[in-house]
MARLUM-876123 format. One record per residue: residue number from 1; x, y, z of N, C-alpha, C in turn. Coordinates in steps of 0.1 Angstrom, whole numbers, plus 5000, padded with zeros to 4 digits. Each point is the difference from the previous one (the first is absolute). Layout:
# MARLUM-876123
+-----+------+------+------+------+------+------+------+------+------+
: pos :  n.x :  n.y :  n.z : ca.x : ca.y : ca.z :  c.x :  c.y :  c.z :
+-----+------+------+------+------+------+------+------+------+------+
: NUM :    X :    Y :    Z :    X :    Y :    Z :    X :    Y :    Z :
...
+-----+------+------+------+------+------+------+------+------+------+
This chain:
# MARLUM-876123
+-----+------+------+------+------+------+------+------+------+------+
: pos :  n.x :  n.y :  n.z : ca.x : ca.y : ca.z :  c.x :  c.y :  c.z :
+-----+------+------+------+------+------+------+------+------+------+
:   1 : 2971 : 7699 : 7988 : 5010 : 5003 : 5009 : 5000 : 4990 : 5011 :
:   2 : 5012 : 4999 : 5007 : 5000 : 4990 : 5011 : 4991 : 5004 : 5012 :
:   3 : 4995 : 4990 : 5007 : 4991 : 5003 : 5011 : 5007 : 5008 : 5011 :
:   4 : 5013 : 4997 : 5002 : 5007 : 5006 : 5011 : 5008 : 5013 : 4995 :
:   5 : 4994 : 5007 : 4991 : 5006 : 5012 : 4994 : 5005 : 5010 : 5010 :
:   6 : 4992 : 5003 : 5010 : 5003 : 5011 : 5009 : 5005 : 4994 : 5014 :
:   7 : 5001 : 4987 : 5001 : 5005 : 4994 : 5013 : 5014 : 5005 : 5003 :
:   8 : 5002 : 5003 : 5012 : 5014 : 5004 : 5004 : 5002 : 5015 : 5000 :
:   9 : 4991 : 5007 : 4994 : 5002 : 5015 : 4999 : 4993 : 5007 : 5011 :
:  10 : 4990 : 4994 : 5007 : 4993 : 5006 : 5011 : 4995 : 5014 : 4996 :
:  11 : 4991 : 5001 : 4990 : 4996 : 5013 : 4995 : 4989 : 5006 : 5008 :
:  12 : 4996 : 4994 : 5011 : 4989 : 5006 : 5008 : 4987 : 5001 : 4991 :
:  13 : 4994 : 5012 : 5001 : 4988 : 5002 : 4992 : 5003 : 5007 : 4987 :
:  14 : 5012 : 5002 : 4996 : 5003 : 5008 : 4989 : 4999 : 4991 : 4987 :
:  15 : 5002 : 4987 : 5001 : 5000 : 4992 : 4988 : 4992 : 4987 : 5003 :
:  16 : 4991 : 4997 : 4991 : 4993 : 4988 : 5000 : 5001 : 4992 : 4987 :
:  17 : 4999 : 4987 : 5001 : 5001 : 4992 : 4988 : 4989 : 4990 : 5000 :
:  18 : 4991 : 5001 : 4990 : 4988 : 4991 : 5000 : 5000 : 4992 : 4987 :
:  19 : 4998 : 4987 : 5001 : 5000 : 4991 : 4989 : 4986 : 4997 : 4996 :
:  20 : 4997 : 5000 : 4987 : 4987 : 4996 : 4995 : 5002 : 4989 : 4989 :
:  21 : 4989 : 4995 : 4996 : 5001 : 4989 : 4990 : 5007 : 5004 : 4987 :
:  22 : 4997 : 5012 : 4995 : 5005 : 5004 : 4987 : 5011 : 5011 : 5001 :
:  23 : 5001 : 5006 : 5012 : 5010 : 5011 : 5001 : 5004 : 5002 : 5014 :
:  24 : 5010 : 5007 : 5003 : 5005 : 5004 : 5013 : 5000 : 5015 : 5001 :
:  25 : 4998 : 5005 : 5013 : 5000 : 5014 : 5002 : 5011 : 5003 : 5011 :
:  26 : 5009 : 5009 : 4996 : 5010 : 5005 : 5009 : 4996 : 5015 : 5003 :
:  27 : 4996 : 5003 : 5012 : 4995 : 5013 : 5004 : 5010 : 5007 : 5009 :
:  28 : 5005 : 5011 : 4995 : 5010 : 5008 : 5007 : 4992 : 5013 : 5004 :
:  29 : 4999 : 5002 : 5013 : 4991 : 5010 : 5005 : 5006 : 5007 : 5012 :
:  30 : 5003 : 5014 : 4999 : 5006 : 5007 : 5010 : 4991 : 5011 : 5006 :
:  31 : 4988 : 4999 : 4999 : 4991 : 5009 : 5007 : 4990 : 5007 : 4991 :
:  32 : 4989 : 5005 : 5005 : 4991 : 5007 : 4992 : 5005 : 5013 : 4995 :
:  33 : 4997 : 5004 : 4988 : 5004 : 5012 : 4994 : 4988 : 5009 : 4997 :
:  34 : 5001 : 5013 : 5002 : 4989 : 5009 : 4997 : 4997 : 4999 : 4985 :
:  35 : 4988 : 5001 : 4996 : 4996 : 5000 : 4986 : 5005 : 5013 : 4993 :
:  36 : 5006 : 4999 : 4988 : 5005 : 5012 : 4994 : 4989 : 5008 : 4995 :
:  37 : 5003 : 5013 : 4998 : 4989 : 5009 : 4995 : 4996 : 4997 : 4986 :
:  38 : 5008 : 4994 : 4992 : 4997 : 4996 : 4986 : 5005 : 4986 : 4997 :
:  39 : 4995 : 4994 : 4990 : 5004 : 4986 : 4997 : 5014 : 5000 : 4995 :
:  40 : 5008 : 4990 : 5005 : 5014 : 4999 : 4996 : 5002 : 4986 : 4993 :
:  41 : 5006 : 5001 : 4989 : 5003 : 4988 : 4992 : 5012 : 4993 : 5006 :
:  42 : 4999 : 4987 : 5003 : 5011 : 4993 : 5005 : 5005 : 4990 : 4990 :
:  43 : 5013 : 4999 : 4998 : 5006 : 4991 : 4991 : 5005 : 4988 : 5007 :
:  44 : 4994 : 4989 : 4998 : 5004 : 4987 : 5007 : 5009 : 4992 : 4991 :
:  45 : 5002 : 5004 : 4988 : 5008 : 4992 : 4991 : 5014 : 4998 : 5005 :
:  46 : 5006 : 5010 : 5007 : 5013 : 4999 : 5005 : 5001 : 4990 : 5011 :
:  47 : 4989 : 4996 : 5006 : 5001 : 4990 : 5011 : 4999 : 4986 : 4995 :
:  48 : 4996 : 4998 : 4988 : 4998 : 4986 : 4994 : 5013 : 4992 : 5001 :
:  49 : 5012 : 5006 : 4996 : 5012 : 4993 : 5002 : 5003 : 4995 : 5014 :
:  50 : 4996 : 5008 : 5010 : 5002 : 4995 : 5014 : 4992 : 4988 : 5002 :
:  51 : 4987 : 4999 : 4995 : 4992 : 4988 : 5002 : 5008 : 4988 : 4994 :
:  52 : 5005 : 5002 : 4988 : 5007 : 4989 : 4993 : 5012 : 4996 : 5009 :
:  53 : 5007 : 5010 : 5006 : 5012 : 4996 : 5008 : 4996 : 4992 : 5012 :
:  54 : 4989 : 5004 : 5007 : 4995 : 4993 : 5011 : 4996 : 4986 : 4996 :
:  55 : 4994 : 4998 : 4989 : 4996 : 4987 : 4995 : 5013 : 4991 : 4998 :
:  56 : 5011 : 5007 : 4996 : 5012 : 4992 : 4997 : 5008 : 4998 : 5013 :
:  57 : 4996 : 5005 : 5011 : 5007 : 4998 : 5013 : 5009 : 5011 : 5004 :
:  58 : 5000 : 5011 : 4992 : 5008 : 5012 : 5004 : 4991 : 5008 : 5010 :
:  59 : 5004 : 5000 : 5013 : 4992 : 5006 : 5010 : 5006 : 5014 : 5005 :
:  60 : 5008 : 5006 : 4992 : 5005 : 5013 : 5004 : 4989 : 5011 : 5002 :
:  61 : 4990 : 4999 : 4992 : 4989 : 5010 : 5001 : 4993 : 4998 : 5014 :
:  62 : 4998 : 4988 : 5004 : 4994 : 4998 : 5014 : 5010 : 5005 : 5011 :
:  63 : 5013 : 4999 : 4997 : 5009 : 5005 : 5010 : 4999 : 5015 : 5002 :
:  64 : 4998 : 5007 : 4989 : 4999 : 5015 : 5000 : 4987 : 5003 : 5008 :
:  65 : 4989 : 4993 : 4997 : 4987 : 5002 : 5006 : 5002 : 4997 : 5015 :
:  66 : 5007 : 4990 : 5004 : 5002 : 4997 : 5014 : 5008 : 5011 : 5007 :
:  67 : 5010 : 5005 : 4993 : 5008 : 5011 : 5006 : 4991 : 5013 : 5002 :
:  68 : 4992 : 5002 : 4990 : 4991 : 5012 : 5002 : 4990 : 4998 : 5011 :
:  69 : 4995 : 4988 : 5002 : 4992 : 4997 : 5011 : 5007 : 5001 : 5014 :
:  70 : 5012 : 4996 : 5000 : 5008 : 5002 : 5013 : 5002 : 5014 : 5003 :
:  71 : 5002 : 5009 : 4990 : 5002 : 5014 : 5002 : 4987 : 5006 : 5005 :
:  72 : 4989 : 4996 : 4994 : 4987 : 5005 : 5005 : 4997 : 4996 : 5014 :
:  73 : 5003 : 4988 : 5004 : 4998 : 4996 : 5014 : 5009 : 5008 : 5010 :
:  74 : 5012 : 5002 : 4995 : 5009 : 5008 : 5009 : 4995 : 5014 : 5002 :
:  75 : 4995 : 5006 : 4989 : 4995 : 5014 : 5001 : 4988 : 5000 : 5009 :
:  76 : 4991 : 4990 : 4999 : 4989 : 5000 : 5009 : 5004 : 4999 : 5015 :
:  77 : 5010 : 4992 : 5003 : 5005 : 4999 : 5014 : 5005 : 5013 : 5005 :
:  78 : 5008 : 5008 : 4991 : 5005 : 5013 : 5005 : 4988 : 5009 : 5002 :
:  79 : 4990 : 5000 : 4992 : 4989 : 5009 : 5002 : 4992 : 4997 : 5013 :
:  80 : 4999 : 4987 : 5003 : 4993 : 4996 : 5012 : 5007 : 5005 : 5013 :
:  81 : 5013 : 5001 : 4999 : 5008 : 5005 : 5012 : 4999 : 5015 : 5001 :
:  82 : 4998 : 5007 : 4988 : 5000 : 5014 : 5000 : 4986 : 5007 : 5003 :
:  83 : 4990 : 4993 : 4996 : 4986 : 5005 : 5002 : 4992 : 4992 : 5010 :
:  84 : 4991 : 5006 : 5007 : 4991 : 4993 : 5009 : 4988 : 4994 : 4993 :
:  85 : 4992 : 4993 : 5008 : 4989 : 4993 : 4994 : 4990 : 5009 : 4993 :
:  86 : 4998 : 5012 : 5005 : 4991 : 5009 : 4994 : 5003 : 5005 : 4986 :
:  87 : 5013 : 4998 : 4996 : 5005 : 5005 : 4987 : 5002 : 4989 : 4990 :
:  88 : 4997 : 4987 : 5005 : 5004 : 4989 : 4991 : 4992 : 5000 : 4987 :
:  89 : 4987 : 5004 : 5000 : 4992 : 5000 : 4988 : 5006 : 5009 : 4990 :
:  90 : 5004 : 5012 : 5004 : 5006 : 5010 : 4991 : 5013 : 4994 : 4994 :
:  91 : 5008 : 4994 : 5009 : 5013 : 4995 : 4995 : 4999 : 4989 : 4990 :
:  92 : 4990 : 4991 : 5001 : 4998 : 4990 : 4991 : 4997 : 5005 : 4986 :
:  93 : 4992 : 5011 : 4999 : 4997 : 5006 : 4988 : 5012 : 5006 : 4993 :
:  94 : 5009 : 5007 : 5009 : 5012 : 5006 : 4994 : 5010 : 4990 : 4996 :
:  95 : 5000 : 4988 : 5006 : 5010 : 4990 : 4996 : 4997 : 4993 : 4987 :
:  96 : 4988 : 5000 : 4995 : 4996 : 4993 : 4988 : 5004 : 5010 : 4988 :
:  97 : 5013 : 5001 : 4998 : 5005 : 5010 : 4990 : 4997 : 4995 : 4986 :
:  98 : 4993 : 5009 : 4992 : 4997 : 4996 : 4986 : 5013 : 4998 : 4992 :
:  99 : 5011 : 5006 : 5003 : 5012 : 4998 : 4993 : 5006 : 4986 : 5002 :
: 100 : 4996 : 4993 : 5010 : 5006 : 4987 : 5003 : 4998 : 4990 : 4989 :
: 101 : 4987 : 5000 : 4995 : 4997 : 4990 : 4990 : 5008 : 5003 : 4987 :
: 102 : 5001 : 5013 : 4997 : 5007 : 5004 : 4988 : 5015 : 4996 : 5001 :
: 103 : 5005 : 5002 : 5012 : 5014 : 4996 : 5003 : 5002 : 4985 : 4998 :
: 104 : 4991 : 4993 : 5006 : 5001 : 4985 : 4999 : 4999 : 4996 : 4985 :
: 105 : 4991 : 5005 : 4993 : 4999 : 4997 : 4985 : 5013 : 5003 : 4993 :
: 106 : 5006 : 5011 : 5003 : 5012 : 5004 : 4994 : 5011 : 4990 : 5003 :
: 107 : 5001 : 4996 : 5012 : 5010 : 4990 : 5004 : 4998 : 4987 : 4993 :
: 108 : 4988 : 4996 : 4999 : 4997 : 4987 : 4993 : 5002 : 5002 : 4985 :
: 109 : 4997 : 5011 : 4995 : 5003 : 5002 : 4985 : 5015 : 5000 : 4997 :
: 110 : 5008 : 5006 : 5009 : 5014 : 5000 : 4998 : 5005 : 4986 : 5001 :
: 111 : 4994 : 4992 : 5009 : 5004 : 4986 : 5002 : 4998 : 4992 : 4987 :
: 112 : 4988 : 5003 : 4994 : 4997 : 4992 : 4988 : 5009 : 5003 : 4988 :
: 113 : 5007 : 5012 : 5000 : 5008 : 5004 : 4989 : 5014 : 4993 : 5001 :
: 114 : 5003 : 4993 : 5011 : 5013 : 4994 : 5001 : 5001 : 4988 : 4991 :
: 115 : 5007 : 5002 : 4989 : 5001 : 4989 : 4990 : 5013 : 4993 : 5000 :
: 116 : 5008 : 5003 : 5010 : 5014 : 4994 : 5001 : 5000 : 4986 : 5006 :
: 117 : 4990 : 4997 : 5008 : 5000 : 4987 : 5007 : 4998 : 4989 : 4991 :
: 118 : 5006 : 4989 : 5002 : 4999 : 4988 : 4992 : 4990 : 4991 : 5006 :
: 119 : 5000 : 4998 : 5013 : 4991 : 4991 : 5007 : 4995 : 5007 : 5012 :
: 120 : 4988 : 4996 : 5005 : 4995 : 5006 : 5013 : 5010 : 4998 : 5011 :
: 121 : 5001 : 5010 : 5009 : 5009 : 4999 : 5011 : 4995 : 4991 : 5010 :
: 122 : 5009 : 4993 : 5006 : 4997 : 4990 : 5011 : 5008 : 5002 : 5012 :
: 123 : 5006 : 5012 : 5002 : 5009 : 5002 : 5011 : 4993 : 5001 : 5013 :
: 124 : 5008 : 5002 : 5010 : 4995 : 5001 : 5014 : 4992 : 5012 : 5002 :
: 125 : 4988 : 4999 : 5007 : 4992 : 5012 : 5003 : 5007 : 5008 : 5011 :
: 126 : 4999 : 5013 : 4998 : 5006 : 5009 : 5010 : 4988 : 5005 : 5009 :
: 127 : 5002 : 5000 : 5013 : 4989 : 5004 : 5009 : 4999 : 5015 : 5000 :
: 128 : 4988 : 5005 : 5004 : 4998 : 5014 : 5000 : 5009 : 5006 : 5011 :
: 129 : 5002 : 4994 : 5011 : 5008 : 5005 : 5011 : 5014 : 5002 : 4995 :
: 130 : 5005 : 4991 : 4992 : 5014 : 5001 : 4994 : 5000 : 5012 : 4991 :
: 131 : 4990 : 5002 : 4991 : 5000 : 5011 : 4991 : 4999 : 5013 : 5007 :
: 132 : 4992 : 5000 : 5011 : 4999 : 5013 : 5008 : 5013 : 5003 : 5007 :
: 133 : 5007 : 4990 : 5005 : 5013 : 5003 : 5006 : 5010 : 5005 : 4990 :
: 134 : 5000 : 4994 : 4988 : 5009 : 5004 : 4990 : 4997 : 5014 : 4995 :
: 135 : 4987 : 5003 : 5000 : 4996 : 5014 : 4996 : 5004 : 5010 : 5010 :
: 136 : 4999 : 4997 : 5013 : 5004 : 5010 : 5010 : 5016 : 5001 : 4999 :
: 137 : 5007 : 4990 : 4997 : 5014 : 5001 : 5000 : 5004 : 5008 : 4988 :
: 138 : 4993 : 4999 : 4989 : 5004 : 5008 : 4988 : 4996 : 5014 : 5002 :
: 139 : 4989 : 5003 : 5007 : 4996 : 5014 : 5003 : 5011 : 5006 : 5009 :
: 140 : 5005 : 4992 : 5010 : 5010 : 5005 : 5009 : 5013 : 5004 : 4993 :
: 141 : 5004 : 4991 : 4990 : 5012 : 5002 : 4992 : 4998 : 5013 : 4992 :
: 142 : 4988 : 5001 : 4994 : 4998 : 5012 : 4991 : 5000 : 5013 : 5008 :
: 143 : 4994 : 4999 : 5012 : 5000 : 5012 : 5009 : 5014 : 5004 : 5004 :
: 144 : 5008 : 4989 : 5004 : 5014 : 5003 : 5003 : 5008 : 5006 : 4989 :
: 145 : 4997 : 4995 : 4988 : 5007 : 5006 : 4988 : 4996 : 5014 : 4997 :
: 146 : 4987 : 5003 : 5003 : 4995 : 5013 : 4998 : 5007 : 5010 : 5010 :
: 147 : 5001 : 4996 : 5012 : 5006 : 5008 : 5010 : 5015 : 5002 : 4997 :
: 148 : 5007 : 4990 : 4995 : 5014 : 5001 : 4997 : 5001 : 5010 : 4988 :
: 149 : 4991 : 5000 : 4990 : 5001 : 5009 : 4989 : 4998 : 5014 : 5005 :
: 150 : 4990 : 5002 : 5009 : 4997 : 5013 : 5005 : 5012 : 5006 : 5008 :
: 151 : 5006 : 4991 : 5008 : 5012 : 5005 : 5008 : 5011 : 5003 : 4990 :
: 152 : 5002 : 4992 : 4990 : 5011 : 5003 : 4990 : 4998 : 5014 : 4993 :
: 153 : 4987 : 5002 : 4997 : 4997 : 5013 : 4993 : 5002 : 5011 : 5009 :
: 154 : 4996 : 4998 : 5013 : 5002 : 5011 : 5010 : 5015 : 5003 : 5002 :
: 155 : 5008 : 4990 : 5001 : 5014 : 5001 : 5001 : 5006 : 5008 : 4988 :
: 156 : 4995 : 4997 : 4988 : 5005 : 5007 : 4988 : 4996 : 5015 : 5001 :
: 157 : 4988 : 5002 : 5006 : 4996 : 5014 : 5001 : 5009 : 5008 : 5010 :
: 158 : 5003 : 4993 : 5011 : 5009 : 5007 : 5010 : 5014 : 5002 : 4994 :
: 159 : 5005 : 4991 : 4992 : 5013 : 5001 : 4994 : 4999 : 5012 : 4990 :
: 160 : 4989 : 5002 : 4993 : 4999 : 5011 : 4991 : 5000 : 5013 : 5008 :
: 161 : 4993 : 5001 : 5012 : 5000 : 5012 : 5008 : 5014 : 5003 : 5004 :
: 162 : 5008 : 4990 : 5005 : 5014 : 5002 : 5004 : 5008 : 5005 : 4989 :
: 163 : 4998 : 4995 : 4988 : 5009 : 5004 : 4988 : 4996 : 5014 : 4996 :
: 164 : 4988 : 5005 : 5003 : 4996 : 5013 : 4995 : 4995 : 5008 : 5012 :
: 165 : 5007 : 4999 : 5011 : 4995 : 5007 : 5012 : 5001 : 5015 : 4999 :
: 166 : 5010 : 5005 : 4992 : 5001 : 5015 : 4999 : 4987 : 5005 : 4992 :
: 167 : 4996 : 4992 : 4991 : 4987 : 5004 : 4993 : 4989 : 5000 : 5009 :
: 168 : 4999 : 4990 : 5009 : 4989 : 5000 : 5010 : 5001 : 5011 : 5009 :
: 169 : 5012 : 5004 : 5005 : 5001 : 5012 : 5009 : 4995 : 5013 : 4993 :
: 170 : 5003 : 5001 : 4987 : 4995 : 5012 : 4993 : 4985 : 5000 : 4999 :
: 171 : 4994 : 4988 : 4999 : 4985 : 4999 : 5000 : 4995 : 5004 : 5013 :
: 172 : 5007 : 4996 : 5011 : 4995 : 5003 : 5014 : 5000 : 5015 : 5001 :
: 173 : 5011 : 5007 : 4996 : 5001 : 5014 : 5001 : 4989 : 5007 : 4993 :
: 174 : 4998 : 4996 : 4987 : 4990 : 5006 : 4992 : 4986 : 4999 : 5006 :
: 175 : 4997 : 4988 : 5005 : 4987 : 4997 : 5006 : 4998 : 5009 : 5013 :
: 176 : 5010 : 5001 : 5008 : 4999 : 5007 : 5013 : 4998 : 5015 : 4997 :
: 177 : 5007 : 5005 : 4990 : 4999 : 5014 : 4997 : 4987 : 5005 : 4994 :
: 178 : 4991 : 4990 : 4997 : 4987 : 5004 : 4995 : 4992 : 5006 : 5011 :
: 179 : 5003 : 4996 : 5013 : 4993 : 5006 : 5011 : 4986 : 4996 : 5001 :
: 180 : 4996 : 4989 : 4994 : 4986 : 4995 : 5001 : 4999 : 4987 : 5007 :
: 181 : 4988 : 4996 : 5004 : 4999 : 4987 : 5006 : 5004 : 4989 : 4991 :
: 182 : 4996 : 5000 : 4988 : 5004 : 4990 : 4990 : 5014 : 5000 : 4998 :
: 183 : 5007 : 5011 : 4999 : 5015 : 5000 : 4999 : 5007 : 4994 : 5012 :
: 184 : 4995 : 5003 : 5012 : 5006 : 4994 : 5012 : 4998 : 4985 : 5000 :
: 185 : 4988 : 4996 : 4996 : 4998 : 4985 : 5000 : 5010 : 4993 : 4990 :
: 186 : 5002 : 5007 : 4988 : 5009 : 4994 : 4991 : 5014 : 5000 : 5005 :
: 187 : 5004 : 5011 : 5006 : 5014 : 5000 : 5006 : 5002 : 4990 : 5010 :
: 188 : 4991 : 4998 : 5009 : 5001 : 4990 : 5011 : 5000 : 4986 : 4994 :
: 189 : 4992 : 4997 : 4990 : 4999 : 4987 : 4993 : 5014 : 4997 : 4994 :
: 190 : 5006 : 5009 : 4994 : 5013 : 4998 : 4994 : 5011 : 4998 : 5010 :
: 191 : 4999 : 5007 : 5011 : 5009 : 4999 : 5011 : 4999 : 4986 : 5007 :
: 192 : 4988 : 4995 : 5001 : 4998 : 4986 : 5005 : 5007 : 4990 : 4991 :
: 193 : 4998 : 5002 : 4987 : 5007 : 4990 : 4991 : 5015 : 5001 : 5000 :
: 194 : 5005 : 5013 : 5002 : 5014 : 5001 : 5001 : 5005 : 4994 : 5013 :
: 195 : 4993 : 5001 : 5011 : 5003 : 4994 : 5013 : 5000 : 4985 : 4998 :
: 196 : 4990 : 4994 : 4994 : 5000 : 4985 : 4998 : 5012 : 4995 : 4992 :
: 197 : 5003 : 5008 : 4990 : 5012 : 4996 : 4992 : 5013 : 5000 : 5008 :
: 198 : 5001 : 5011 : 5008 : 5012 : 5001 : 5008 : 5000 : 4989 : 5010 :
: 199 : 4989 : 4996 : 5006 : 5000 : 4989 : 5010 : 5004 : 4987 : 4993 :
: 200 : 4995 : 4998 : 4988 : 5003 : 4988 : 4993 : 5015 : 4998 : 4997 :
: 201 : 5006 : 5011 : 4996 : 5014 : 4999 : 4996 : 5010 : 5005 : 5011 :
: 202 : 4995 : 5000 : 5013 : 5008 : 5003 : 5012 : 5006 : 5014 : 4999 :
: 203 : 4992 : 5010 : 4995 : 5005 : 5013 : 4999 : 4991 : 5010 : 5008 :
: 204 : 4995 : 4995 : 5011 : 4991 : 5007 : 5008 : 5006 : 5013 : 5006 :
: 205 : 5012 : 4999 : 5005 : 5007 : 5011 : 5006 : 5002 : 5012 : 4990 :
: 206 : 5004 : 4997 : 4988 : 5002 : 5010 : 4990 : 4986 : 5007 : 4997 :
: 207 : 4990 : 4991 : 4999 : 4987 : 5006 : 4997 : 4995 : 5009 : 5011 :
: 208 : 5002 : 4996 : 5013 : 4995 : 5009 : 5011 : 5008 : 5013 : 5000 :
: 209 : 5013 : 5000 : 4997 : 5007 : 5012 : 4999 : 4995 : 5010 : 4989 :
: 210 : 4996 : 4994 : 4989 : 4995 : 5008 : 4989 : 4986 : 5005 : 5003 :
: 211 : 4992 : 4992 : 5007 : 4987 : 5005 : 5003 : 5001 : 5012 : 5010 :
: 212 : 5008 : 4999 : 5010 : 5001 : 5011 : 5010 : 5005 : 5013 : 4993 :
: 213 : 5009 : 4998 : 4991 : 5005 : 5012 : 4992 : 4989 : 5006 : 4991 :
: 214 : 4992 : 4991 : 4994 : 4989 : 5004 : 4991 : 4989 : 5007 : 5008 :
: 215 : 4996 : 4995 : 5011 : 4988 : 5004 : 5007 : 5001 : 5014 : 5007 :
: 216 : 5013 : 5004 : 5003 : 5001 : 5012 : 5008 : 4993 : 5012 : 4994 :
: 217 : 5002 : 5003 : 4987 : 4993 : 5011 : 4994 : 4985 : 4999 : 5000 :
: 218 : 4994 : 4988 : 5003 : 4986 : 4998 : 4999 : 4993 : 4998 : 5014 :
: 219 : 5008 : 5003 : 5011 : 4994 : 4997 : 5013 : 4989 : 5010 : 5003 :
: 220 : 4999 : 5011 : 4993 : 4989 : 5010 : 5002 : 4988 : 4996 : 4992 :
: 221 : 5000 : 4989 : 4994 : 4988 : 4995 : 4993 : 4993 : 4989 : 5008 :
: 222 : 4991 : 5004 : 5009 : 4994 : 4991 : 5010 : 4993 : 4988 : 4993 :
: 223 : 4993 : 5003 : 4989 : 4993 : 4989 : 4993 : 5010 : 4989 : 4995 :
: 224 : 5012 : 5004 : 4995 : 5010 : 4991 : 4996 : 5006 : 4993 : 5011 :
: 225 : 5003 : 5007 : 5011 : 5006 : 4994 : 5012 : 4991 : 4990 : 5006 :
: 226 : 4987 : 5003 : 5000 : 4991 : 4990 : 5006 : 5000 : 4987 : 4992 :
: 227 : 5000 : 5002 : 4987 : 5000 : 4988 : 4991 : 5013 : 4991 : 5003 :
: 228 : 5011 : 5007 : 5001 : 5013 : 4993 : 5002 : 5000 : 4993 : 5014 :
: 229 : 4994 : 5006 : 5010 : 4999 : 4994 : 5013 : 4991 : 4988 : 5000 :
: 230 : 4989 : 5001 : 4993 : 4991 : 4988 : 4999 : 5007 : 4988 : 4993 :
: 231 : 5010 : 5003 : 4991 : 5007 : 4989 : 4994 : 5013 : 4996 : 5007 :
: 232 : 5001 : 5005 : 5013 : 5011 : 4996 : 5009 : 5014 : 5005 : 4995 :
: 233 : 5000 : 5012 : 4994 : 5013 : 5006 : 4996 : 5005 : 5007 : 5013 :
: 234 : 5013 : 4999 : 5002 : 5007 : 5007 : 5011 : 5004 : 5014 : 4995 :
: 235 : 4994 : 5010 : 5006 : 5003 : 5014 : 4996 : 5009 : 5007 : 5010 :
: 236 : 5008 : 5009 : 4995 : 5008 : 5008 : 5009 : 4992 : 5011 : 5007 :
: 237 : 5005 : 5006 : 5011 : 4993 : 5010 : 5007 : 5000 : 5013 : 4991 :
: 238 : 4988 : 5007 : 5001 : 4999 : 5012 : 4992 : 5010 : 5011 : 5005 :
+-----+------+------+------+------+------+------+------+------+------+
């Protein structure tokens, strides 16, 4: 392998490359792991193609290792800000996640299965800061899309309430006539949904008129009246 194999990746202490007379050693190391309770067989055969790719000049595997190292360093920095010096020893033990090595091996294994490339890539290297910025942008876009989908689903729900409001009012009557705390809770919950639908479609005045007419026979139910007052319903005088 070339002597400058890991030059330019700034791998800190995660990766070392040592040349010997008859062989070279590339050591990828992300922290001490606790010994397993029983012996585990490790299959290194899947990593051999990665060695061949590195020897041919394909450095994508090192790029993945570098990204993993950057993520580790970032998580260490966040922990340092969150915990004081007395807790640092415990934090370091919790940060050496056993699953990290398995995840890295899986990423490298998937990389070795890429048989579509004709020649090793020689494109421009992308900095970690650029990748991090792009990742945050993508997360923000996904979060906005999620909110938009939730808002659209909520609007469809309100439309359904408006289209079937007579059915909802019948459910309100049935729940209130139970004369139980659970029935009152259900009645008020349905009324809140009816009110929100009315507000959405500019029908608040019609809703208020119907509420006042509906509630008059129930004004002698103090438990129900209390629940309605807590949800800011305007009630007529008894």
